[in-house]
MARMARPA-534213 format. One line per 2 residues: number of its first residue (from 1); their letters; for each residue y, x, z of N, C-alpha, C, O. Coordinates in nm, 4 decimals, padded with zeros to 6 digits. Atoms other than C-alpha are relative to their C-alpha. Example, Ala and Ser with C-alpha at 12.3 -4.5 7.8 and 13.67 -1.06 7.14 Angstrom:
1 = as = -00.1190 00.0890 00.0000 -00.4500 01.2300 00.7800 00.1200 00.0900 00.0000 00.1181 00.1936 00.0665; -00.1190 -00.0820 -00.0060 -00.1060 01.3670 00.7140 00.1090 -00.0770 00.0730 00.2198 -00.0261 00.0899 .
***
This chain:
1 = xx = -00.1088 00.0846 00.0442 -11.9995 -22.5829 00.0060 00.0151 -00.1144 00.1012 -00.0831 -00.1769 00.1412; -00.0289 00.1074 -00.0953 -11.8337 -22.8301 00.2420 -00.0265 -00.1363 -00.0650 -00.0125 -00.1498 -00.1866 .
3 = xx = 00.0314 00.1323 00.0563 -11.9298 -23.2001 00.1998 00.1140 -00.0605 -00.0833 00.0891 -00.1172 -00.1896; -00.1114 00.0556 00.0775 -11.5807 -23.3045 00.0861 00.0176 00.0733 -00.1320 00.0474 00.0121 -00.2346 .
5 = xx = -00.0115 -00.0798 00.1219 -11.5702 -23.0200 -00.1644 -00.1117 -00.0368 -00.0975 -00.0885 -00.0485 -00.2178; 00.1127 00.0394 00.0834 -11.9155 -23.1143 -00.2928 00.0270 -00.1334 -00.0686 -00.0016 -00.1498 -00.1872 .
7 = xx = -00.0317 00.1308 00.0571 -11.8023 -23.4725 -00.3443 00.1025 00.0139 -00.1131 00.0905 -00.0514 -00.2167; -00.1022 -00.0233 00.1024 -11.4976 -23.3505 -00.5394 -00.0602 00.0648 -00.1235 -00.0288 00.0257 -00.2359 .
9 = xx = 00.0644 -00.0704 00.1110 -11.7083 -23.1167 -00.7536 -00.0841 -00.0977 -00.0826 -00.0743 -00.1014 -00.2053; 00.0872 00.0936 00.0709 -11.9613 -23.3859 -00.8387 00.0815 -00.1053 -00.0741 00.0549 -00.1327 -00.1911 .
11 = xx = -00.0783 00.1058 00.0650 -11.7032 -23.6559 -00.9117 00.0742 00.0542 -00.1223 00.0794 -00.0117 -00.2262; -00.0718 -00.0610 00.1117 -11.4999 -23.4210 -01.1332 -00.0944 00.0283 -00.1167 -00.0613 00.0017 -00.2322 .
13 = xx = 00.0927 -00.0361 00.1063 -11.8047 -23.3025 -01.3247 -00.0651 -00.1203 -00.0661 -00.0893 -00.1175 -00.1867; 00.0572 00.1198 00.0626 -11.9559 -23.6471 -01.3791 00.0980 -00.0520 -00.1054 00.0591 -00.0801 -00.2187 .
15 = xx = -00.0987 00.0525 00.0953 -11.6337 -23.7639 -01.5423 00.0224 00.0961 -00.1163 00.0238 00.0547 -00.2323; -00.0276 -00.0991 00.1043 -11.5661 -23.4409 -01.7320 -00.1138 00.0070 -00.1011 -00.0904 00.0070 -00.2220 .
17 = xx = 00.1149 -00.0118 00.0896 -11.9172 -23.4162 -01.8730 -00.0269 -00.1298 -00.0761 -00.0706 -00.1268 -00.1912; 00.0151 00.1282 00.0700 -11.9330 -23.7877 -01.9549 00.1022 -00.0092 -00.1136 00.0686 -00.0483 -00.2254 .
19 = xx = -00.1043 00.0019 00.1035 -11.6011 -23.7621 -02.1421 -00.0336 00.0966 -00.1132 -00.0164 00.0639 -00.2307; 00.0360 -00.1008 00.1004 -11.7186 -23.4455 -02.3199 -00.1104 -00.0520 -00.0918 -00.1120 -00.0230 -00.2115 .
21 = xx = 00.1118 00.0578 00.0768 -12.0311 -23.6311 -02.4319 00.0437 -00.1227 -00.0815 -00.0288 -00.1682 -00.1701; -00.0502 00.1159 00.0721 -11.8184 -23.9224 -02.5547 -00.0625 -00.1309 00.0455 -00.0673 -00.2279 -00.0301 .
23 = xx = 00.0651 00.1201 -00.0530 -11.9937 -24.1759 -02.3326 00.0988 -00.0795 00.0852 00.1869 -00.0231 00.1501; -00.0749 00.0856 -00.0910 -11.8366 -24.4714 -02.1583 -00.0756 -00.0075 00.1327 -00.1924 00.0304 00.1412 .
25 = xx = 00.0676 00.0216 -00.1277 -11.9121 -24.5495 -01.7958 -00.1147 -00.0987 -00.0175 -00.2201 -00.0838 00.0444; 00.1037 00.1005 00.0234 -12.1103 -24.8480 -01.9197 -00.1234 00.0623 -00.0652 -00.2364 00.0309 -00.0276 .
27 = xx = 00.1126 -00.0646 00.0675 -12.3248 -24.6335 -02.1494 -00.0778 00.0902 00.0960 -00.2009 00.0915 00.0952; 00.0674 -00.0849 -00.0977 -12.3971 -24.3834 -01.8733 -00.0758 -00.0851 00.1011 -00.1893 -00.0540 00.1372 .
29 = xx = 00.0651 00.0895 -00.0966 -12.4750 -24.6644 -01.6309 -00.1304 -00.0549 -00.0570 -00.2325 -00.0584 00.0117; 00.1211 00.0535 00.0641 -12.7223 -24.8150 -01.8767 -00.1076 00.1075 -00.0113 -00.2257 00.0801 00.0105 .
31 = xx = 00.0965 -00.1089 00.0179 -12.8860 -24.4772 -01.9397 -00.0727 00.0358 00.1296 -00.1879 00.0791 00.1263; 00.0638 -00.0364 -00.1268 -12.9554 -24.4231 -01.5689 -00.0367 -00.1224 00.0838 -00.0774 -00.1102 00.1994 .
33 = xx = 00.0346 00.1269 -00.0648 -13.0117 -24.7899 -01.4803 00.0755 -00.0224 00.1310 00.0186 -00.0596 00.2337; -00.0925 00.0288 -00.1104 -12.7121 -24.8164 -01.2476 00.1103 -00.0877 -00.0555 00.1190 -00.1072 -00.1767 .
35 = xx = -00.1106 00.0839 00.0454 -12.4073 -25.0407 -01.2621 00.1192 00.0874 -00.0412 00.1343 00.1992 00.0079; -00.1226 -00.0728 00.0339 -12.0820 -24.9315 -01.4266 00.0871 00.0236 00.1238 00.1579 00.1239 00.1328 .
37 = xx = -00.0763 -00.0161 -00.1239 -11.9248 -24.9845 -01.0846 -00.0483 00.1217 00.0788 00.0318 00.1922 00.1402; 00.0542 -00.1173 -00.0683 -12.1586 -24.7212 -00.9395 00.0523 00.1285 -00.0642 00.0890 00.2227 00.0061 .
39 = xx = -00.0522 -00.1180 00.0704 -12.0507 -24.4710 -01.2057 00.1464 00.0205 00.0365 00.1888 00.1330 00.0629; -00.1405 -00.0081 -00.0385 -11.6874 -24.5495 -01.1291 00.0154 00.0556 00.1417 00.1025 00.1388 00.1671 .
41 = xx = -00.0056 -00.0475 -00.1387 -11.7501 -24.4921 -00.7582 -00.0343 00.1492 00.0067 00.0283 00.2234 00.0824; 00.0351 -00.1416 00.0035 -11.9179 -24.1569 -00.8331 00.1180 00.0824 -00.0515 00.1524 00.1856 00.0060 .
43 = xx = -00.1083 -00.0745 00.0641 -11.6301 -24.0466 -01.0575 00.1266 00.0031 00.0854 00.2051 00.0974 00.0755; -00.1178 00.0026 -00.0871 -11.3653 -24.1455 -00.8034 -00.0269 00.0665 00.1349 00.0620 00.0759 00.2195 .
45 = xx = 00.0347 -00.0663 -00.1247 -11.5503 -23.9668 -00.5250 -00.0124 -00.0944 00.1180 -00.0080 -00.0519 00.2335; 00.0156 00.0988 -00.1075 -11.5936 -24.2879 -00.3287 -00.1389 00.0065 00.0603 -00.1573 -00.0159 00.1799 .
47 = xx = 00.1375 -00.0209 -00.0452 -11.9684 -24.2294 -00.3079 -00.0561 00.1203 -00.0741 -00.0081 00.1558 -00.1818; 00.0669 -00.1129 00.0634 -12.1912 -23.9348 -00.3884 -00.1399 -00.0445 -00.0391 -00.2128 -00.0996 00.0434 .
49 = xx = 00.1341 00.0429 00.0420 -12.5034 -23.9987 -00.5948 -00.1087 00.0778 00.0731 -00.0914 00.1948 00.1073; 00.1176 -00.0676 -00.0552 -12.8407 -23.9198 -00.4436 -00.0449 00.1062 -00.0988 -00.0115 00.0992 -00.2171 .
51 = xx = 00.0460 -00.1094 00.0849 -13.0063 -23.6071 -00.5805 -00.0771 -00.0516 -00.1210 -00.0601 -00.0009 -00.2319; 00.0767 00.0557 00.1115 -13.2447 -23.8146 -00.7920 00.0929 -00.0622 -00.1039 00.0711 -00.0479 -00.2242 .
53 = xx = -00.0972 00.0620 00.0908 -12.9520 -24.0073 -00.9399 00.0805 00.1070 -00.0722 00.1077 00.0951 -00.1917; -00.0742 -00.1091 00.0618 -12.7595 -23.6873 -01.0017 -00.0831 00.0666 -00.1096 -00.0299 00.1047 -00.2139 .
55 = xx = 00.0896 -00.0568 00.1019 -13.0616 -23.5502 -01.1895 -00.0063 -00.0916 -00.1224 -00.0076 -00.0435 -00.2357; -00.0003 00.0946 00.1120 -13.0715 -23.8672 -01.4018 00.1310 00.0085 -00.0785 00.1310 00.0037 -00.2015 .
57 = xx = -00.1312 -00.0124 00.0656 -12.6991 -23.8338 -01.4744 00.0016 00.1272 -00.0848 00.0440 00.1244 -00.2003; 00.0022 -00.1266 00.0733 -12.7458 -23.4687 -01.5754 -00.0831 -00.0127 -00.1277 -00.0414 00.0326 -00.2342 .
59 = xx = 00.0866 00.0186 00.1171 -13.0313 -23.5609 -01.8090 00.0697 -00.0858 -00.1054 00.0681 -00.0528 -00.2240; -00.0688 00.0898 00.0937 -12.8317 -23.8467 -01.9644 00.1171 00.0692 -00.0687 00.1504 00.0377 -00.1830 .
61 = xx = -00.1149 -00.0704 00.0566 -12.5376 -23.6125 -02.0193 -00.0395 00.1295 -00.0702 00.0464 00.2018 -00.1207; 00.0476 -00.1187 00.0704 -12.7552 -23.3349 -02.1631 00.0406 00.1303 00.0664 00.0691 00.2288 -00.0018 .
63 = xx = -00.0374 -00.1218 -00.0716 -12.6744 -23.0817 -01.8924 -00.0964 00.0219 00.1162 -00.1880 -00.0575 00.1378; 00.0874 -00.0319 -00.1128 -12.8373 -22.9223 -01.5907 00.0630 -00.0459 00.1314 00.1817 -00.0783 00.1370 .
65 = xx = -00.0530 00.0280 -00.1332 -12.8022 -22.9984 -01.2218 00.1030 00.1053 00.0391 00.2011 00.0740 00.1066; -00.0964 -00.1066 -00.0304 -12.6240 -22.6635 -01.1936 00.1351 -00.0300 -00.0645 00.2392 -00.0013 -00.0054 .
67 = xx = -00.1261 00.0400 00.0632 -12.3630 -22.7907 -01.4414 00.0707 -00.1057 00.0835 00.1933 -00.1053 00.0948; -00.0581 00.1073 -00.0813 -12.3116 -23.0932 -01.2189 00.0613 00.0548 00.1290 00.1526 -00.0058 00.1851 .
69 = xx = -00.0458 -00.0582 -00.1261 -12.2545 -22.8661 -00.9172 00.0959 00.1171 -00.0183 00.1376 00.1793 00.0795; -00.0877 -00.1132 00.0288 -12.0359 -22.6056 -01.0888 00.1446 -00.0311 00.0372 00.1963 -00.1389 00.0079 .
71 = xx = -00.1412 00.0140 -00.0375 -11.6869 -22.5547 -00.9494 00.0941 00.0523 -00.1077 00.2159 00.0469 -00.0907; -00.0806 -00.0656 00.1025 -11.5659 -22.3867 -01.2691 00.1067 -00.0905 -00.0621 00.2136 -00.0425 -00.0999 .
73 = xx = -00.0925 00.0896 00.0697 -11.3939 -22.6945 -01.4118 00.1041 -00.0640 00.0918 00.1890 -00.1399 00.0450; -00.0951 00.0615 -00.0910 -11.1999 -22.7908 -01.1006 00.1391 00.0558 -00.0237 00.1554 00.1757 -00.0465 .
75 = xx = -00.1366 -00.0495 00.0185 -10.8242 -22.7719 -01.1375 00.0415 00.0880 00.1187 -00.0012 00.0662 00.2321; -00.0507 -00.0871 -00.1046 -10.6488 -22.4984 -00.9430 00.1197 -00.0642 00.0684 00.1967 -00.1368 00.0055 .
77 = xx = -00.1208 00.0442 -00.0685 -10.3931 -22.5799 -00.6774 00.1164 00.0822 -00.0551 00.0957 00.1906 -00.1097; -00.1176 -00.0739 00.0470 -10.0382 -22.4745 -00.7654 00.0091 00.1355 00.0684 00.0429 00.2356 00.0052 .
79 = xx = -00.0071 -00.1245 -00.0757 -10.0523 -22.2117 -00.4922 -00.1001 00.1022 -00.0535 -00.0658 00.2186 -00.0742; 00.1029 -00.0921 00.0507 -10.3786 -22.0615 -00.6184 00.0352 00.0483 -00.1398 00.0185 00.1664 -00.1702 .
81 = xx = -00.0392 -00.0394 00.1357 -10.2560 -22.0627 -00.9787 00.1118 00.1035 00.0051 00.1121 00.1983 -00.0734; -00.1095 -00.0958 -00.0150 -09.9392 -21.8810 -00.8663 -00.0521 00.1356 00.0468 -00.0096 00.2396 -00.0036 .
83 = xx = 00.0589 -00.1256 -00.0482 -10.1419 -21.6208 -00.6751 -00.0739 00.0730 -00.1111 -00.0635 00.1950 -00.1236; 00.0736 -00.0619 00.1106 -10.3642 -21.5609 -00.9775 00.0951 00.0584 -00.1043 00.0687 00.1651 -00.1597 .
85 = xx = -00.1004 -00.0533 00.0937 -10.0577 -21.5190 -01.2025 00.0604 00.1292 00.0549 00.0780 00.2262 -00.0187; -00.0555 -00.1205 -00.0616 -09.9101 -21.2685 -00.9562 -00.0981 00.1165 -00.0092 -00.0589 00.2291 -00.0395 .
87 = xx = 00.1017 -00.1046 00.0088 -10.2371 -21.0749 -00.9478 -00.0105 00.0524 -00.1431 -00.0214 00.1731 -00.1650; 00.0101 -00.0409 00.1397 -10.2545 -21.0717 -01.3265 00.1171 00.0889 -00.0402 00.0984 00.1890 -00.1095 .
89 = xx = -00.1181 -00.0808 00.0312 -09.8987 -20.9381 -01.3546 -00.0128 00.1384 00.0636 00.0164 00.2396 00.0000; 00.0172 -00.1283 -00.0693 -09.9722 -20.6679 -01.0965 -00.1045 00.0861 -00.0699 -00.0824 00.2054 -00.0911 .
91 = xx = 00.1087 -00.0755 00.0615 -10.2971 -20.5647 -01.2632 00.0330 00.0457 -00.1421 -00.0172 00.1485 -00.1877; -00.0338 -00.0349 00.1385 -10.1470 -20.5593 -01.6126 00.0681 00.1364 -00.0091 00.0579 00.2038 -00.1116 .
93 = xx = -00.0691 -00.1290 00.0006 -09.9409 -20.2529 -01.5169 -00.0875 00.1172 00.0390 -00.0405 00.2311 00.0379; 00.0903 -00.1064 -00.0435 -10.2435 -20.0529 -01.4001 -00.0582 00.0747 -00.1200 -00.0765 00.0184 -00.2280 .
95 = xx = 00.0770 -00.0763 00.0994 -10.4069 -19.7746 -01.5972 -00.1448 -00.0478 00.0082 -00.1812 -00.1225 00.0990; 00.1420 00.0383 -00.0028 -10.7753 -19.8175 -01.6811 -00.0671 00.0471 00.1282 -00.1466 -00.0259 00.1874 .
97 = xx = 00.0595 -00.0528 -00.1234 -10.8702 -19.5960 -01.3866 00.0432 -00.0821 00.1215 -00.0386 -00.1147 00.2076; -00.0494 00.0808 -00.1117 -10.6493 -19.7918 -01.1471 -00.0622 -00.1396 -00.0008 -00.0961 -00.1942 00.1042 .
99 = xx = 00.0600 00.1323 00.0120 -10.7859 -20.1196 -01.2776 -00.1459 00.0020 00.0436 -00.1924 -00.0893 00.1117; 00.1395 -00.0137 -00.0420 -11.1425 -19.9997 -01.2314 -00.0095 00.0095 00.1526 -00.0968 -00.0524 00.2135 .
101 = xx = -00.0011 -00.0139 -00.1455 -11.0616 -19.8995 -00.8724 00.0337 -00.1349 00.0651 -00.0265 -00.1708 00.1663; -00.0375 00.1309 -00.0552 -10.8966 -20.2392 -00.8077 -00.1182 -00.0961 -00.0040 -00.1409 -00.1706 00.0913 .
103 = xx = 00.1175 00.0869 00.0130 -11.2067 -20.4210 -00.9330 -00.1039 00.0362 00.1056 -00.1638 -00.0521 00.1670; 00.0952 -00.0446 -00.1022 -11.4269 -20.2111 -00.7042 00.0461 -00.0410 00.1397 -00.0343 -00.0864 00.2211 .
105 = xx = -00.0541 00.0395 -00.1305 -11.1981 -20.2758 -00.4064 -00.0153 -00.1502 00.0231 -00.0496 -00.1939 00.1330; 00.0162 00.1453 -00.0126 -11.2041 -20.6491 -00.4745 -00.1453 -00.0372 00.0254 -00.1728 -00.1290 00.1027 .
107 = xx = 00.1425 00.0268 -00.0219 -11.5847 -20.6439 -00.4907 -00.0380 00.0297 00.1446 -00.1118 -00.0471 00.2062; 00.0275 -00.0344 -00.1392 -11.6002 -20.4682 -00.1520 00.0613 -00.1040 00.0933 -00.0022 -00.1469 00.1896 .
109 = xx = -00.0662 00.1021 -00.0808 -11.3500 -20.7143 -00.0067 -00.0769 -00.1313 -00.0029 -00.0979 -00.1945 00.1007; 00.0750 00.1251 00.0134 -11.5432 -21.0108 -00.1414 -00.1322 00.0052 00.0772 -00.1692 -00.0897 00.1463 .
111 = xx = 00.1265 -00.0156 -00.0715 -11.8719 -20.8776 -00.0059 00.0226 -00.0008 00.1506 -00.0561 -00.0596 00.2247; -00.0323 -00.0038 -00.1414 -11.7117 -20.8107 00.3313 00.0337 -00.1369 00.0575 00.0136 -00.1628 00.1761 .
113 = xx = -00.0340 00.1362 -00.0418 -11.5929 -21.1697 00.3453 -00.1196 -00.0949 -00.0096 -00.1088 -00.2131 00.0233; 00.1207 00.0834 00.0083 -11.9467 -21.2954 00.2823 -00.0054 -00.0878 -00.1216 -00.0742 -00.1899 -00.1203 .
115 = xx = -00.0003 00.0820 00.1220 -11.8821 -21.4295 -00.0661 -00.0575 00.0767 -00.1173 -00.0286 00.0454 -00.2328; 00.0563 -00.0857 00.1043 -12.0756 -21.1689 -00.2592 -00.1143 -00.0630 -00.0627 -00.1747 -00.0053 -00.1531 .
***
């Protein structure tokens, strides 16, 4: 993962998981013995917390470090969302056999691109 992408992932997840937990920035800051300003900087992607701090944040939010580094919750770009919609429409017209073949082809393509 590129450094800028990592910063975006962490900042998005700190805020998302804090909101999901119902905590304020002040409460999270107190739980990890940092300032509310530091939490704000993390959430805005202005700074990236050290690994030890990220582990403290994860513990305070009741999640794992892997949750903090997950890209699953990032919003899609309009272009990517459009491509996914187009793919879904195309695949919806396939028979089960065709769909199975498409999934296999995508797996081979993904592996060939080094993202397997």
